C-alpha positions as CSV (number, residue, x, y, z in Angstrom):
1,M,45.3,-55.0,105.2
2,N,47.3,-52.0,106.6
3,Q,48.6,-51.5,103.1
4,S,45.1,-51.4,101.8
5,I,44.1,-48.8,104.3
6,N,47.2,-46.7,103.5
7,G,46.2,-46.9,99.7
8,N,42.6,-45.9,100.5
9,M,43.9,-43.0,102.6
10,Q,46.1,-41.8,99.9
11,Q,43.3,-41.9,97.3
12,M,41.0,-40.0,99.7
13,Q,43.7,-37.4,100.1
14,V,44.2,-37.1,96.4
15,N,40.4,-36.7,96.0
16,N,40.3,-34.1,98.7
17,D,43.0,-32.1,97.1
18,K,41.2,-32.2,93.7
19,L,38.0,-31.1,95.4
20,K,39.9,-28.2,97.2
21,L,41.4,-27.1,93.7
22,S,38.0,-27.4,92.1
23,N,36.4,-25.3,94.9
24,E,39.0,-22.6,94.5
25,K,38.5,-22.5,90.8
26,L,34.7,-22.2,91.3
27,G,35.3,-19.4,93.8
28,L,37.4,-17.4,91.3
29,R,34.7,-18.0,88.6
30,L,32.1,-16.7,91.0
31,D,34.1,-13.6,91.8
32,E,34.6,-12.9,88.2
33,A,30.8,-13.4,87.5
34,L,30.0,-10.9,90.4
35,V,32.4,-8.3,88.9
36,S,30.8,-8.7,85.5
37,L,27.3,-8.6,87.0
38,R,28.2,-5.4,88.8
39,H,29.6,-3.9,85.6
40,L,26.4,-4.9,83.6
41,H,24.2,-3.4,86.3
42,A,26.1,-0.1,86.2
43,L,26.0,0.0,82.4
44,Q,22.3,-0.8,82.5
45,E,21.7,2.0,85.0
46,N,23.6,4.4,82.8
47,T,21.6,3.4,79.8
48,E,18.3,3.8,81.6
49,L,19.3,7.3,82.9
50,E,20.3,8.3,79.3
51,Y,16.9,7.1,78.1
52,L,15.1,8.9,80.9
53,K,17.1,12.1,80.1
54,N,16.1,11.9,76.4
55,I,12.4,11.2,77.2
56,L,12.3,14.0,79.8
57,Y,13.9,16.4,77.4
58,E,11.4,15.6,74.6
59,Y,8.5,15.9,77.1
60,L,9.7,19.3,78.4
61,T,10.7,20.9,75.0
62,G,8.2,19.2,72.7
63,N,5.1,20.8,71.3
64,G,2.7,18.8,73.4
65,V,1.5,16.5,70.6
66,H,2.9,13.3,72.3
67,S,2.8,14.5,75.8
68,I,0.4,11.8,77.0
69,T,2.6,9.1,75.4
70,L,5.7,10.6,76.9
71,A,4.1,10.7,80.3
72,K,3.2,7.1,80.1
73,V,6.8,6.4,79.0
74,L,8.2,8.5,81.9
75,A,5.9,6.7,84.4
76,A,7.1,3.3,83.2
77,V,10.8,4.3,83.2
78,V,10.7,5.6,86.8
79,K,8.4,2.8,87.8
80,F,5.4,4.7,89.2
81,D,2.7,2.4,90.5
82,D,-0.7,2.3,89.0
83,R,-2.2,5.0,91.2
84,Q,0.7,7.4,90.5
85,T,0.5,6.7,86.8
86,E,-3.2,7.3,86.6
87,L,-2.8,10.6,88.5
88,V,0.1,11.8,86.1
89,L,-2.0,10.9,83.1
90,Q,-5.1,12.7,84.5
91,K,-3.1,15.8,85.1
92,E,-1.5,15.7,81.7
93,K,-5.0,15.3,80.1
94,E,-6.2,18.3,82.1
95,R,-3.2,20.2,81.1
96,Q,-3.8,19.3,77.4
97,G,-7.4,20.4,77.7
98,F,-6.5,23.8,79.3
99,L,-3.8,24.3,76.4
100,R,-6.4,23.6,73.7
101,Q,-8.8,26.1,75.3
102,L,-6.1,28.7,75.1
103,G,-5.7,28.2,71.5
């Protein structure tokens, strides 16, 4: 009986060691995943910033033909809420009306 208990204890120790090793491996994989996620997030932010830069440049230097569309895009990229977006679009339409009156 004592021998049986010792055998069970040894098996439990082996299982415990396997679980510890598995836990360490999972921890390393989690660390790698977090690093990858941070890198991806930084890359995504850079891509969004470049897109915002290009749209803003087009909006500021364009001839105004697509200014309402560009205003909508800018509002979406910078995540304006509905109220802010409506105000921006209203002001852009007023600006377009004023420019048409000028010629």
